[in-house]
C-alpha positions, 0 to 999 in steps of 0.5 A: 661435775664438769665445768660445762655442767657447772656453767649450765647450772649457773645459767639455769639458776639465772633463768629460774630467778628471772622466771620467778620474778616475772611470775609475780610470786606464783612460782613455788619450785623450779626443777631442771632436767635434761641435757644441761643437767646431765652435760650430754652435749647441749649447744648454745641453742639447747633449751633449759628443761624446767618443771615449774610448780605454780600456785595458780595458772591464771595468776601466773600467766597474768604476771608473765603478761604484765611483765612483758614475757608473754604475748598470748592471751591469759584466758587462752593460756589458763584454759589450755592449762587444763587440757593435757597438762602441763602447758609448755611455754618458752621463757627468755630474759629480755636481754638475751633471747637466745637463752631459752627455758622450756617450762612445763608449768603445772600446779600441785593438783596436776603434778600429784595426779600425773605422778600418782597410781593412775596417770593419764599418760607418761609425759611427766612421769617419764621425766620425773623418774629421772635425775632432777635438780632443784634450782629454785624453791620458795620454801623447804616445805615446797621442796619436801612436797615435790620430793615426796611426790617424786619418791612415791612415783619412783616407788611405784615403777614396778606396777607399770614396768612389770609387763615389760620385765620378761627376765631378771633385772638388777637396778641397772637393767631396770633403769635401762628398761624404764627409759626404753619403754618411756621413750618408745611411748613418745614421738621424739626427734632424737636417734632411736638409741637416745634413751641409752645415752640418756641413761648412761648420763645418769646411771648413778641416779638410777642405781641409787633410787631403784636398788631400794625399789627392788629390795622392797619388792623382794621383801613384799613377795613381789620379786625373788632375788637370784644371783644379784638380780630380781625376777617377778614371782609371777608374770603379769596377768594378761589383763594387767599387761593389756592395761599398761600397753594400752596406757602407753599407746594412749600416752603416745596418742596424747603426745601427738595431740600435745605437740599441736598444743605446743604450737599455741602455748610455746612462742617461737615454737617453729625455730625451736623445733627446727634447731632441735631437729638439726642438732639431733640429725646433724643436717641443716634444715631449710624450710620452704616459704609455705612451710614457714608461712603455714607450718600446721598445713604444710610441715606434716610431710617433712615431719613424718619423713623426719620421724621415720628416717631418724638415725639409729645412733646419735650423731652427737656421740 
């Protein structure tokens, strides 16, 4: 572990402990993922990516409101939690507003459904098959439950990846293909090769968790081992391939709608988006008065142009 990653983990734990205290006893578990966990060149403006498991949405948001960490309506936030869950909120300690945690707030019911056999989209699934760091948990039982749900999701990756496995793969090849497919199913501001760098930062994780998946698939007759690689015993049916391609198209559409939802749930969303776009493009972005004043009306042309002109290579590499 590098000094930068160790420092990032220490800062993440401080943020998590503050969030837990502000959450009024509703938080059961906080997981860290993303650049601060992997050490993939986060800067001082990079948010800490959290998955926050809570008991009850309304009680959690009421506690945040009462502790001065949320300005929005508790009723609105609680209602939005059931529309394309999870809500994504920003948490910052009062004494350091530059330090931000981007929190995906979810209950057990919604997390179990998102990682189950028939997820409505890949938003949580595409993140939780990656390396996760448990930085706070209320009890060993809470941690074990989350680990069990994640393990189950990883064990089922071949059910939705099979249509995309047109040639034999090993654990390394499967991991790379998973991130490629998941990233392609979202609107993302990063360079088009970002999934490759994200994979390289956690290659050991994918080798560890995917090797047993391939071995189990061979044991159950789903795959055949050939010279260190595995191929499907039979290609996916046309119906199965169509089903999962439609799933990722729907997932991408839901991502677009979810982005609009973020403008309601994520306080100070516009400065956050601008800083992230600057970080990944390497260019300074100056918004017009109209874009700052009415972003949902006037920011679309710039956003579309930015997404269509993303660089092929990550400028930070």
